[in-house]
C-alpha atoms as an extended CHARMM CRD file, in Angstrom:
* protein
*
       254  EXT
         1         1  MET       CA            -68.6500000000      130.4980000000       36.5350000000  PROA      1               0.0000000000
         2         2  ALA       CA            -64.8940000000      130.2190000000       37.0800000000  PROA      2               0.0000000000
         3         3  LYS       CA            -63.6630000000      126.9140000000       35.6990000000  PROA      3               0.0000000000
         4         4  THR       CA            -61.2330000000      125.9940000000       38.4660000000  PROA      4               0.0000000000
         5         5  ALA       CA            -62.0890000000      123.4260000000       41.1360000000  PROA      5               0.0000000000
         6         6  LEU       CA            -60.3750000000      122.7660000000       44.4640000000  PROA      6               0.0000000000
         7         7  ILE       CA            -60.7760000000      119.1850000000       45.6500000000  PROA      7               0.0000000000
         8         8  THR       CA            -59.5820000000      118.1690000000       49.1160000000  PROA      8               0.0000000000
         9         9  GLY       CA            -59.2020000000      114.4800000000       49.8430000000  PROA      9               0.0000000000
        10        10  ALA       CA            -58.2870000000      114.0460000000       46.1810000000  PROA      10              0.0000000000
        11        11  SER       CA            -55.7000000000      111.3140000000       46.7170000000  PROA      11              0.0000000000
        12        12  SER       CA            -58.2190000000      108.4560000000       46.8000000000  PROA      12              0.0000000000
        13        13  GLY       CA            -61.8370000000      107.3360000000       46.7780000000  PROA      13              0.0000000000
        14        14  ILE       CA            -64.6850000000      109.7340000000       46.1410000000  PROA      14              0.0000000000
        15        15  GLY       CA            -62.4820000000      112.8340000000       46.0180000000  PROA      15              0.0000000000
        16        16  ARG       CA            -60.2660000000      111.2850000000       43.3620000000  PROA      16              0.0000000000
        17        17  GLU       CA            -63.2400000000      110.2990000000       41.2100000000  PROA      17              0.0000000000
        18        18  ILE       CA            -64.8700000000      113.7230000000       41.5510000000  PROA      18              0.0000000000
        19        19  ALA       CA            -61.6110000000      115.2980000000       40.3770000000  PROA      19              0.0000000000
        20        20  LYS       CA            -61.6700000000      113.0600000000       37.3070000000  PROA      20              0.0000000000
        21        21  ASN       CA            -65.3010000000      113.9650000000       36.6450000000  PROA      21              0.0000000000
        22        22  LEU       CA            -64.7200000000      117.7030000000       36.9200000000  PROA      22              0.0000000000
        23        23  TYR       CA            -61.5820000000      117.5630000000       34.7870000000  PROA      23              0.0000000000
        24        24  ALA       CA            -63.5560000000      115.7510000000       32.0780000000  PROA      24              0.0000000000
        25        25  ARG       CA            -66.0600000000      118.6400000000       32.2460000000  PROA      25              0.0000000000
        26        26  GLY       CA            -63.3010000000      121.1280000000       31.4460000000  PROA      26              0.0000000000
        27        27  PHE       CA            -62.3270000000      122.2460000000       34.9230000000  PROA      27              0.0000000000
        28        28  ARG       CA            -58.7810000000      123.0030000000       35.9490000000  PROA      28              0.0000000000
        29        29  CYS       CA            -58.2960000000      120.9630000000       39.1220000000  PROA      29              0.0000000000
        30        30  ILE       CA            -56.3230000000      121.8640000000       42.2350000000  PROA      30              0.0000000000
        31        31  LEU       CA            -55.7260000000      118.5940000000       44.0720000000  PROA      31              0.0000000000
        32        32  CYS       CA            -55.2200000000      118.6290000000       47.8250000000  PROA      32              0.0000000000
        33        33  ALA       CA            -54.3790000000      115.8390000000       50.2810000000  PROA      33              0.0000000000
        34        34  ARG       CA            -51.5420000000      114.6290000000       52.5090000000  PROA      34              0.0000000000
        35        35  ARG       CA            -50.0970000000      111.9860000000       50.1700000000  PROA      35              0.0000000000
        36        36  GLU       CA            -48.0290000000      113.7990000000       47.5570000000  PROA      36              0.0000000000
        37        37  ASP       CA            -47.2440000000      110.6600000000       45.5590000000  PROA      37              0.0000000000
        38        38  ARG       CA            -50.9460000000      109.9120000000       45.1050000000  PROA      38              0.0000000000
        39        39  LEU       CA            -51.6770000000      113.4780000000       44.0820000000  PROA      39              0.0000000000
        40        40  ASN       CA            -48.8490000000      113.5470000000       41.5580000000  PROA      40              0.0000000000
        41        41  GLU       CA            -50.0690000000      110.2550000000       40.1310000000  PROA      41              0.0000000000
        42        42  LEU       CA            -53.5760000000      111.6830000000       39.6670000000  PROA      42              0.0000000000
        43        43  ALA       CA            -52.2410000000      114.9430000000       38.2310000000  PROA      43              0.0000000000
        44        44  ALA       CA            -50.2370000000      112.9860000000       35.6600000000  PROA      44              0.0000000000
        45        45  GLU       CA            -53.3220000000      110.9540000000       34.7670000000  PROA      45              0.0000000000
        46        46  LEU       CA            -55.4900000000      114.0550000000       34.3250000000  PROA      46              0.0000000000
        47        47  GLY       CA            -53.0670000000      116.1840000000       32.3500000000  PROA      47              0.0000000000
        48        48  ASP       CA            -51.1520000000      119.4420000000       32.4690000000  PROA      48              0.0000000000
        49        49  ASN       CA            -53.9750000000      121.6670000000       33.6300000000  PROA      49              0.0000000000
        50        50  THR       CA            -53.7120000000      120.6420000000       37.2980000000  PROA      50              0.0000000000
        51        51  ARG       CA            -52.0100000000      121.8000000000       40.4670000000  PROA      51              0.0000000000
        52        52  VAL       CA            -50.9950000000      119.7800000000       43.5280000000  PROA      52              0.0000000000
        53        53  VAL       CA            -51.1090000000      121.2390000000       47.0480000000  PROA      53              0.0000000000
        54        54  VAL       CA            -49.9590000000      118.9550000000       49.8600000000  PROA      54              0.0000000000
        55        55  CYS       CA            -51.4270000000      119.6730000000       53.2910000000  PROA      55              0.0000000000
        56        56  ASP       CA            -52.8590000000      118.0050000000       56.3790000000  PROA      56              0.0000000000
        57        57  LEU       CA            -56.3080000000      119.4660000000       56.9970000000  PROA      57              0.0000000000
        58        58  SER       CA            -56.4630000000      118.0220000000       60.5020000000  PROA      58              0.0000000000
        59        59  LYS       CA            -54.1950000000      120.9910000000       61.3210000000  PROA      59              0.0000000000
        60        60  ARG       CA            -56.1720000000      124.2050000000       61.5420000000  PROA      60              0.0000000000
        61        61  GLU       CA            -53.2780000000      126.4040000000       60.4070000000  PROA      61              0.0000000000
        62        62  GLN       CA            -52.9180000000      124.3290000000       57.2310000000  PROA      62              0.0000000000
        63        63  CYS       CA            -56.5700000000      124.9520000000       56.3620000000  PROA      63              0.0000000000
        64        64  PHE       CA            -55.9200000000      128.6960000000       56.4080000000  PROA      64              0.0000000000
        65        65  SER       CA            -52.6480000000      128.1710000000       54.5450000000  PROA      65              0.0000000000
        66        66  LEU       CA            -54.4430000000      126.2400000000       51.8050000000  PROA      66              0.0000000000
        67        67  TYR       CA            -56.9060000000      129.0800000000       51.3320000000  PROA      67              0.0000000000
        68        68  GLU       CA            -54.1130000000      131.6510000000       51.1490000000  PROA      68              0.0000000000
        69        69  GLN       CA            -52.2780000000      129.5740000000       48.5380000000  PROA      69              0.0000000000
        70        70  VAL       CA            -55.2380000000      129.2710000000       46.1730000000  PROA      70              0.0000000000
        71        71  LYS       CA            -57.5640000000      132.2140000000       46.8980000000  PROA      71              0.0000000000
        72        72  ASP       CA            -56.4330000000      134.1530000000       43.8120000000  PROA      72              0.0000000000
        73        73  GLU       CA            -57.0600000000      131.2700000000       41.3910000000  PROA      73              0.0000000000
        74        74  LYS       CA            -60.7080000000      132.1690000000       40.6780000000  PROA      74              0.0000000000
        75        75  ILE       CA            -62.0450000000      128.9300000000       42.0850000000  PROA      75              0.0000000000
        76        76  GLY       CA            -65.6300000000      128.1920000000       41.0770000000  PROA      76              0.0000000000
        77        77  VAL       CA            -66.0830000000      124.8220000000       42.7760000000  PROA      77              0.0000000000
        78        78  LEU       CA            -64.9520000000      123.6890000000       46.2170000000  PROA      78              0.0000000000
        79        79  ILE       CA            -65.1700000000      119.9890000000       47.0800000000  PROA      79              0.0000000000
        80        80  ASN       CA            -64.6280000000      119.4270000000       50.8020000000  PROA      80              0.0000000000
        81        81  GLY       CA            -63.6980000000      115.7650000000       50.4870000000  PROA      81              0.0000000000
        82        82  ALA       CA            -61.0650000000      115.1570000000       53.1560000000  PROA      82              0.0000000000
        83        83  GLY       CA            -62.2690000000      112.9360000000       55.9820000000  PROA      83              0.0000000000
        84        84  PHE       CA            -62.0930000000      109.5340000000       57.6620000000  PROA      84              0.0000000000
        85        85  GLY       CA            -63.8870000000      107.2680000000       60.1340000000  PROA      85              0.0000000000
        86        86  LEU       CA            -63.0460000000      105.2410000000       63.2330000000  PROA      86              0.0000000000
        87        87  PHE       CA            -64.7070000000      102.0730000000       64.5200000000  PROA      87              0.0000000000
        88        88  GLY       CA            -64.9450000000      100.9780000000       68.1490000000  PROA      88              0.0000000000
        89        89  LYS       CA            -66.5940000000      101.5710000000       71.5060000000  PROA      89              0.0000000000
        90        90  PHE       CA            -66.4000000000      105.2250000000       72.5210000000  PROA      90              0.0000000000
        91        91  GLU       CA            -64.6550000000      104.3960000000       75.7970000000  PROA      91              0.0000000000
        92        92  GLU       CA            -61.9570000000      102.4250000000       73.9500000000  PROA      92              0.0000000000
        93        93  THR       CA            -61.1910000000      104.4310000000       70.8000000000  PROA      93              0.0000000000
        94        94  ASP       CA            -58.0680000000      106.5750000000       70.7370000000  PROA      94              0.0000000000
        95        95  LEU       CA            -58.7900000000      110.1480000000       71.8180000000  PROA      95              0.0000000000
        96        96  GLN       CA            -56.1410000000      111.7890000000       69.6480000000  PROA      96              0.0000000000
        97        97  ARG       CA            -57.3770000000      109.8840000000       66.5980000000  PROA      97              0.0000000000
        98        98  GLU       CA            -60.9230000000      111.1070000000       67.3430000000  PROA      98              0.0000000000
        99        99  LEU       CA            -59.7570000000      114.6970000000       67.7370000000  PROA      99              0.0000000000
       100       100  ASP       CA            -57.9340000000      114.4540000000       64.4040000000  PROA      100             0.0000000000
       101       101  MET       CA            -61.1450000000      113.1220000000       62.8580000000  PROA      101             0.0000000000
       102       102  ILE       CA            -63.2030000000      116.0010000000       64.2860000000  PROA      102             0.0000000000
       103       103  ASP       CA            -60.6420000000      118.4900000000       62.9970000000  PROA      103             0.0000000000
       104       104  THR       CA            -60.6360000000      116.9070000000       59.5180000000  PROA      104             0.0000000000
       105       105  ASN       CA            -64.3320000000      116.0750000000       59.1600000000  PROA      105             0.0000000000
       106       106  VAL       CA            -65.7220000000      119.1890000000       60.8560000000  PROA      106             0.0000000000
       107       107  THR       CA            -63.2430000000      121.9960000000       61.4910000000  PROA      107             0.0000000000
       108       108  ALA       CA            -61.5690000000      121.8880000000       58.0750000000  PROA      108             0.0000000000
       109       109  VAL       CA            -64.9430000000      121.7510000000       56.3090000000  PROA      109             0.0000000000
       110       110  HSD       CA            -66.2120000000      124.6770000000       58.3820000000  PROA      110             0.0000000000
       111       111  ILE       CA            -63.1230000000      126.8480000000       57.7630000000  PROA      111             0.0000000000
       112       112  LEU       CA            -62.8670000000      126.2450000000       54.0210000000  PROA      112             0.0000000000
       113       113  MET       CA            -66.6120000000      126.5170000000       53.4690000000  PROA      113             0.0000000000
       114       114  LYS       CA            -66.7660000000      129.8740000000       55.2500000000  PROA      114             0.0000000000
       115       115  LEU       CA            -63.7120000000      131.3670000000       53.5630000000  PROA      115             0.0000000000
       116       116  PHE       CA            -64.6770000000      130.3450000000       50.0480000000  PROA      116             0.0000000000
       117       117  LEU       CA            -68.3630000000      131.1110000000       50.5660000000  PROA      117             0.0000000000
       118       118  LYS       CA            -67.4750000000      134.7330000000       51.2700000000  PROA      118             0.0000000000
       119       119  ASP       CA            -65.5560000000      134.8800000000       47.9930000000  PROA      119             0.0000000000
       120       120  PHE       CA            -68.3260000000      133.1390000000       46.0650000000  PROA      120             0.0000000000
       121       121  THR       CA            -71.0920000000      135.3780000000       47.4070000000  PROA      121             0.0000000000
       122       122  ALA       CA            -69.0390000000      138.4970000000       46.6620000000  PROA      122             0.0000000000
       123       123  ARG       CA            -68.6310000000      137.2400000000       43.1030000000  PROA      123             0.0000000000
       124       124  GLY       CA            -72.2320000000      136.0220000000       42.8370000000  PROA      124             0.0000000000
       125       125  SER       CA            -71.5250000000      132.4480000000       41.7560000000  PROA      125             0.0000000000
       126       126  GLY       CA            -69.9080000000      129.2000000000       42.8460000000  PROA      126             0.0000000000
       127       127  TYR       CA            -70.5670000000      125.6910000000       44.1060000000  PROA      127             0.0000000000
       128       128  ILE       CA            -69.5200000000      124.0470000000       47.3670000000  PROA      128             0.0000000000
       129       129  MET       CA            -69.9270000000      120.3330000000       48.0040000000  PROA      129             0.0000000000
       130       130  ASN       CA            -69.2990000000      118.9930000000       51.4940000000  PROA      130             0.0000000000
       131       131  ILE       CA            -68.8450000000      115.2310000000       51.5410000000  PROA      131             0.0000000000
       132       132  ALA       CA            -70.8650000000      113.9850000000       54.4980000000  PROA      132             0.0000000000
       133       133  SER       CA            -72.4220000000      110.5150000000       54.7590000000  PROA      133             0.0000000000
       134       134  SER       CA            -75.7730000000      108.8120000000       55.1010000000  PROA      134             0.0000000000
       135       135  ALA       CA            -74.5990000000      108.4970000000       58.7210000000  PROA      135             0.0000000000
       136       136  GLY       CA            -75.1770000000      112.2350000000       59.0050000000  PROA      136             0.0000000000
       137       137  LEU       CA            -78.8710000000      111.7650000000       58.2590000000  PROA      137             0.0000000000
       138       138  MET       CA            -79.3770000000      109.2090000000       61.0340000000  PROA      138             0.0000000000
       139       139  SER       CA            -79.8040000000      109.7250000000       64.7740000000  PROA      139             0.0000000000
       140       140  GLY       CA            -76.4500000000      108.4380000000       65.9700000000  PROA      140             0.0000000000
       141       141  GLY       CA            -74.2920000000      105.4190000000       65.3260000000  PROA      141             0.0000000000
       142       142  PRO       CA            -73.0460000000      103.2760000000       68.2040000000  PROA      142             0.0000000000
       143       143  TYR       CA            -69.5060000000      101.9370000000       67.6070000000  PROA      143             0.0000000000
       144       144  MET       CA            -68.8570000000      104.8270000000       65.2090000000  PROA      144             0.0000000000
       145       145  SER       CA            -70.3200000000      107.5260000000       67.4300000000  PROA      145             0.0000000000
       146       146  THR       CA            -67.8260000000      110.2980000000       66.7450000000  PROA      146             0.0000000000
       147       147  TYR       CA            -67.8680000000      109.7080000000       62.9970000000  PROA      147             0.0000000000
       148       148  TYR       CA            -71.7020000000      109.8440000000       62.8910000000  PROA      148             0.0000000000
       149       149  ALA       CA            -71.6340000000      113.0510000000       64.9520000000  PROA      149             0.0000000000
       150       150  THR       CA            -69.1390000000      114.7190000000       62.6020000000  PROA      150             0.0000000000
       151       151  LYS       CA            -71.1980000000      113.8700000000       59.5420000000  PROA      151             0.0000000000
       152       152  ALA       CA            -74.4200000000      115.0850000000       61.1950000000  PROA      152             0.0000000000
       153       153  TYR       CA            -72.6570000000      118.4120000000       61.7500000000  PROA      153             0.0000000000
       154       154  VAL       CA            -71.6960000000      118.6270000000       58.0840000000  PROA      154             0.0000000000
       155       155  ALA       CA            -75.1800000000      117.7200000000       56.8250000000  PROA      155             0.0000000000
       156       156  ASP       CA            -76.9140000000      120.1330000000       59.2200000000  PROA      156             0.0000000000
       157       157  LEU       CA            -74.5230000000      123.0110000000       58.5520000000  PROA      157             0.0000000000
       158       158  THR       CA            -74.8580000000      122.5680000000       54.8030000000  PROA      158             0.0000000000
       159       159  SER       CA            -78.6570000000      122.4790000000       54.9220000000  PROA      159             0.0000000000
       160       160  ALA       CA            -78.8190000000      125.6280000000       57.0540000000  PROA      160             0.0000000000
       161       161  VAL       CA            -76.3950000000      127.6100000000       54.8810000000  PROA      161             0.0000000000
       162       162  ALA       CA            -78.1820000000      126.4700000000       51.7160000000  PROA      162             0.0000000000
       163       163  ARG       CA            -81.4050000000      127.8730000000       53.1350000000  PROA      163             0.0000000000
       164       164  GLU       CA            -79.7450000000      131.1900000000       54.0040000000  PROA      164             0.0000000000
       165       165  LEU       CA            -78.4510000000      131.5170000000       50.4460000000  PROA      165             0.0000000000
       166       166  GLU       CA            -81.8590000000      130.6550000000       49.0160000000  PROA      166             0.0000000000
       167       167  GLU       CA            -83.5610000000      133.2980000000       51.1320000000  PROA      167             0.0000000000
       168       168  GLN       CA            -81.0160000000      135.8630000000       49.9120000000  PROA      168             0.0000000000
       169       169  GLY       CA            -81.6750000000      134.9510000000       46.2900000000  PROA      169             0.0000000000
       170       170  SER       CA            -78.0200000000      134.0120000000       45.8890000000  PROA      170             0.0000000000
       171       171  ARG       CA            -76.7390000000      132.1250000000       42.8620000000  PROA      171             0.0000000000
       172       172  VAL       CA            -74.1680000000      130.3630000000       45.0500000000  PROA      172             0.0000000000
       173       173  ARG       CA            -75.0550000000      126.7300000000       45.7500000000  PROA      173             0.0000000000
       174       174  VAL       CA            -73.9260000000      124.5000000000       48.6190000000  PROA      174             0.0000000000
       175       175  CYS       CA            -74.7090000000      120.8200000000       48.9600000000  PROA      175             0.0000000000
       176       176  ALA       CA            -73.8520000000      117.7830000000       51.0590000000  PROA      176             0.0000000000
       177       177  LEU       CA            -73.0870000000      114.4040000000       49.5430000000  PROA      177             0.0000000000
       178       178  CYS       CA            -74.4910000000      111.7090000000       51.8340000000  PROA      178             0.0000000000
       179       179  PRO       CA            -73.5000000000      108.3010000000       50.4690000000  PROA      179             0.0000000000
       180       180  GLY       CA            -73.8000000000      104.9570000000       52.1940000000  PROA      180             0.0000000000
       181       181  PRO       CA            -71.1340000000      102.2880000000       51.6750000000  PROA      181             0.0000000000
       182       182  VAL       CA            -68.7430000000      103.1920000000       48.8680000000  PROA      182             0.0000000000
       183       183  ASP       CA            -65.9120000000      100.9810000000       47.6660000000  PROA      183             0.0000000000
       184       184  THR       CA            -62.9250000000      103.0520000000       48.8750000000  PROA      184             0.0000000000
       185       185  GLU       CA            -60.1310000000      102.8210000000       51.4620000000  PROA      185             0.0000000000
       186       186  PHE       CA            -62.5910000000      103.9440000000       54.1720000000  PROA      186             0.0000000000
       187       187  ASN       CA            -62.9070000000      100.4920000000       55.7990000000  PROA      187             0.0000000000
       188       188  GLU       CA            -59.1650000000       99.9870000000       56.0700000000  PROA      188             0.0000000000
       189       189  VAL       CA            -58.6840000000      103.3810000000       57.7210000000  PROA      189             0.0000000000
       190       190  ALA       CA            -61.7060000000      103.0210000000       60.0290000000  PROA      190             0.0000000000
       191       191  GLY       CA            -60.9050000000       99.4320000000       61.0020000000  PROA      191             0.0000000000
       192       192  CYS       CA            -64.2660000000       97.9460000000       60.0200000000  PROA      192             0.0000000000
       193       193  SER       CA            -66.1390000000       96.2480000000       57.1930000000  PROA      193             0.0000000000
       194       194  PHE       CA            -69.4430000000       97.0780000000       55.4980000000  PROA      194             0.0000000000
       195       195  GLY       CA            -72.3740000000       94.7760000000       56.1190000000  PROA      195             0.0000000000
       196       196  VAL       CA            -74.0940000000       95.6800000000       52.8430000000  PROA      196             0.0000000000
       197       197  LYS       CA            -72.9740000000       95.9600000000       49.2250000000  PROA      197             0.0000000000
       198       198  ALA       CA            -71.0350000000       99.1120000000       48.4080000000  PROA      198             0.0000000000
       199       199  ILE       CA            -71.4150000000      101.2180000000       45.2740000000  PROA      199             0.0000000000
       200       200  SER       CA            -68.3370000000      102.2050000000       43.2810000000  PROA      200             0.0000000000
       201       201  ALA       CA            -66.5770000000      105.5070000000       43.9160000000  PROA      201             0.0000000000
       202       202  LYS       CA            -67.1710000000      106.4050000000       40.2670000000  PROA      202             0.0000000000
       203       203  GLN       CA            -70.9350000000      105.8770000000       40.5190000000  PROA      203             0.0000000000
       204       204  CYS       CA            -70.9950000000      107.9340000000       43.6990000000  PROA      204             0.0000000000
       205       205  SER       CA            -68.9930000000      110.7660000000       42.1570000000  PROA      205             0.0000000000
       206       206  ASP       CA            -71.0530000000      110.8310000000       38.9680000000  PROA      206             0.0000000000
       207       207  GLU       CA            -74.2960000000      111.1810000000       40.9310000000  PROA      207             0.0000000000
       208       208  ALA       CA            -72.6700000000      113.7040000000       43.2560000000  PROA      208             0.0000000000
       209       209  VAL       CA            -71.5000000000      116.0610000000       40.5180000000  PROA      209             0.0000000000
       210       210  LYS       CA            -74.7840000000      115.7370000000       38.6540000000  PROA      210             0.0000000000
       211       211  GLY       CA            -76.7010000000      116.5720000000       41.8390000000  PROA      211             0.0000000000
       212       212  MET       CA            -74.4490000000      119.5160000000       42.6690000000  PROA      212             0.0000000000
       213       213  PHE       CA            -74.8690000000      121.1880000000       39.2990000000  PROA      213             0.0000000000
       214       214  GLY       CA            -78.5640000000      120.2520000000       39.3890000000  PROA      214             0.0000000000
       215       215  GLY       CA            -79.0670000000      122.3780000000       42.4980000000  PROA      215             0.0000000000
       216       216  LYS       CA            -79.7030000000      119.6290000000       45.0520000000  PROA      216             0.0000000000
       217       217  THR       CA            -78.8650000000      120.3510000000       48.6900000000  PROA      217             0.0000000000
       218       218  ILE       CA            -78.7150000000      116.7850000000       50.0490000000  PROA      218             0.0000000000
       219       219  ILE       CA            -77.4170000000      114.2090000000       47.5690000000  PROA      219             0.0000000000
       220       220  VAL       CA            -77.9620000000      110.5320000000       48.4220000000  PROA      220             0.0000000000
       221       221  PRO       CA            -76.5320000000      108.4040000000       45.5890000000  PROA      221             0.0000000000
       222       222  SER       CA            -78.6280000000      105.2680000000       46.0530000000  PROA      222             0.0000000000
       223       223  ALA       CA            -82.3640000000      104.6480000000       45.7290000000  PROA      223             0.0000000000
       224       224  THR       CA            -82.2770000000      102.2350000000       48.6760000000  PROA      224             0.0000000000
       225       225  LEU       CA            -80.5410000000      104.7410000000       50.9210000000  PROA      225             0.0000000000
       226       226  LYS       CA            -82.9410000000      107.4970000000       49.8940000000  PROA      226             0.0000000000
       227       227  LEU       CA            -85.7910000000      105.3310000000       51.2000000000  PROA      227             0.0000000000
       228       228  ALA       CA            -83.8510000000      104.5020000000       54.3530000000  PROA      228             0.0000000000
       229       229  ALA       CA            -83.1500000000      108.1890000000       55.0200000000  PROA      229             0.0000000000
       230       230  VAL       CA            -86.8420000000      109.0360000000       54.6750000000  PROA      230             0.0000000000
       231       231  GLY       CA            -87.8730000000      106.0620000000       56.8020000000  PROA      231             0.0000000000
       232       232  SER       CA            -85.4410000000      107.0010000000       59.5640000000  PROA      232             0.0000000000
       233       233  ARG       CA            -87.4330000000      110.1810000000       60.2090000000  PROA      233             0.0000000000
       234       234  LEU       CA            -90.4890000000      108.1240000000       61.0410000000  PROA      234             0.0000000000
       235       235  ILE       CA            -88.8050000000      105.8570000000       63.6100000000  PROA      235             0.0000000000
       236       236  PRO       CA            -88.4300000000      106.9380000000       67.2760000000  PROA      236             0.0000000000
       237       237  ARG       CA            -84.8720000000      108.0700000000       67.9470000000  PROA      237             0.0000000000
       238       238  LYS       CA            -84.1460000000      105.4890000000       70.6550000000  PROA      238             0.0000000000
       239       239  MET       CA            -85.3000000000      102.6590000000       68.4240000000  PROA      239             0.0000000000
       240       240  LEU       CA            -83.3340000000      103.9510000000       65.4310000000  PROA      240             0.0000000000
       241       241  VAL       CA            -80.1140000000      104.2100000000       67.4630000000  PROA      241             0.0000000000
       242       242  ALA       CA            -80.6350000000      100.6580000000       68.7360000000  PROA      242             0.0000000000
       243       243  VAL       CA            -81.1220000000       99.3090000000       65.2150000000  PROA      243             0.0000000000
       244       244  THR       CA            -78.1170000000      101.2550000000       63.9570000000  PROA      244             0.0000000000
       245       245  GLY       CA            -76.0520000000       99.9000000000       66.8290000000  PROA      245             0.0000000000
       246       246  ARG       CA            -76.8550000000       96.3080000000       65.9010000000  PROA      246             0.0000000000
       247       247  VAL       CA            -75.8420000000       96.9640000000       62.2940000000  PROA      247             0.0000000000
       248       248  GLN       CA            -72.6920000000       98.8480000000       63.3010000000  PROA      248             0.0000000000
       249       249  SER       CA            -71.5400000000       96.1480000000       65.7230000000  PROA      249             0.0000000000
       250       250  LYS       CA            -71.1950000000       93.7190000000       62.8280000000  PROA      250             0.0000000000
       251       251  LYS       CA            -68.7480000000       96.0560000000       61.1030000000  PROA      251             0.0000000000
       252       252  GLY       CA            -66.0780000000       94.9980000000       63.5560000000  PROA      252             0.0000000000
       253       253  GLU       CA            -66.0390000000       91.5370000000       62.0280000000  PROA      253             0.0000000000
       254       254  VAL       CA            -63.2020000000       92.4510000000       59.6810000000  PROA      254             0.0000000000
């Protein structure tokens, strides 16, 4: 497998910690995000064997530009980590902010996954991790409705493509990381607060990378959340959405 990894959303949180993990495993890391200062800081921390690419993946043309810039670098791992959330009633949240979130959380993931998957399948190897959320395994999240919908798209797309690859006997692996609360800048950006204890970004990234190389399709880095995800399938959809709504409403108490 090619020992170069492309990590989007590498400037903070889970993406940053995954970059550190992969670098420690001997990967050359290409770091991508909007904040150049953060990327340069991480590149300096990791060492010489890194590259920084600044781009805004909420812009479709920059997704294609990113691929063109790095497609010849023999990338073996793609981490689709760019994304953000937004809290509030659907009728009140800013439309442009929601469209940017859909473009970042869904469109960018879709474009990069498809482009690199074609390269990986032609080569016969490679790993793709799409960072989703435990929200993507639920049946909808009032007060964060668009965010939940974007992460459901990512989780469902990943599961379907993983099955296609399995049926083809491909050695390419795709997976979705579906964490619950993680101690990152997510709350500040989304304008909310978690109602339960968050795990560290390092713990999340360690379990994520281990699960990816272990061949898992859906990675849930918490025993409690694993049980919750299983239990959610047994609860009627209307009831689950109501329960989720009560939990979500408390997130506005920042």
